[in-house]
N, C-alpha and C positions, 0 to 999 in steps of 0.2 A: 168291332170297334165301339168305343164309348159313344160316339155320335149316333149310333143306331139303337141305343137303349131307350126304353120308354121314359126313363127319367130325364131324357134330354129333349122331350117334346116342349116346344115353346111355351104352351099354356101351363105346363107343369112347372117349368123353371120360373115362370112369372109367379105362380101361386106360392112356390117355396120362398122366393125373395119377398113377396108381399107379406106372408106370414111372419117372416123374420123381422121385417120392419115394424110390423104391428106389435110383436112381442118384445122388441128390443128395449124400450124404455123401462119396462118392468124388470127385465132380466139384468139390465145394467144397474138398476137401483139395488137389486138383490146382491149383486156381486160387490158393489161398493159398500153396502151395509155389512156384509160378511167380512170384508177386508178390514173395515174400521173396528171390528170386534177384536182383531188380533194385532193390527198395526195402527198405532195412534197417529203416526206422521203421514200426512197426505203425500208428501214428496216421495216417501218410500212406496206408498201404494201406487203412485204414478209410475215410478221406475219399474215396478213389477208388472204393470199393465203394458208397458211399451212393447215387449216381445209378442204379446197377444195381439196388439194392434197391428204390428208388422205382419203377423201371420194372416190376419183378416185381410189386410191390404193385398198381400200376395195372392190369396185365394180369389179376391175380387179381380185382380189382374188376369189370372188364369181364366176366370169365368168370362171376362170381357173379351179375351182372345177367342174363346169358344164361340161366344155370341157373334163376334165379328166375322167368324168363318162360316156361320150358319147361312144356308142358302134359302132365299125366299121360296116359299112353296113346299119346302121339305120340313116335316115335323112341325107343322103349323107356324113356322117362322115367317114373318114379313116385316117390313120397315116399321110399321106402327107398333107392333108387339116388341120388336127389338128396342125401339126408343123408350117404351114404357119400362121394360126390364132394366135398361141402363140407367134410367132416372131413379128407379127404386134402389138400385145398387149404390148409386151416388148418395142417396139419402141415408142408406145404412152406414156407409163409410163416414159421412158427416156426423151422424149421431154418435158413433163410436169415438171419433176424434174429439167431438165437443164434450163428451162425458169425461174423457181423459183430461182435457183442458180445465174443466170445472174442478176436477179432483186435485190437479196440481196447483190451482189458484186458491185453494182453501187456506 
């Protein structure tokens, strides 16, 4: 089962989401710069990003479900770690959605 894999250890999951949040501003900037090279209209850029944002949101929902099902004491999960991971996930989603809003308001 996926829950038994080393990549599902609480600290590993936290590290992955923290790294993602740290790298996100730079990567979002790169994506929007590359899009602007080929697409002048910010509305078109925003439309093209919507499916990506939906996929990210769905992946976050799946991750939240997994984290919610994790048992304290197993795979280093506990209430404090779960709260930290969920907060980081919320920050990632907010960053992605805010970047899309900025793009559409140009």
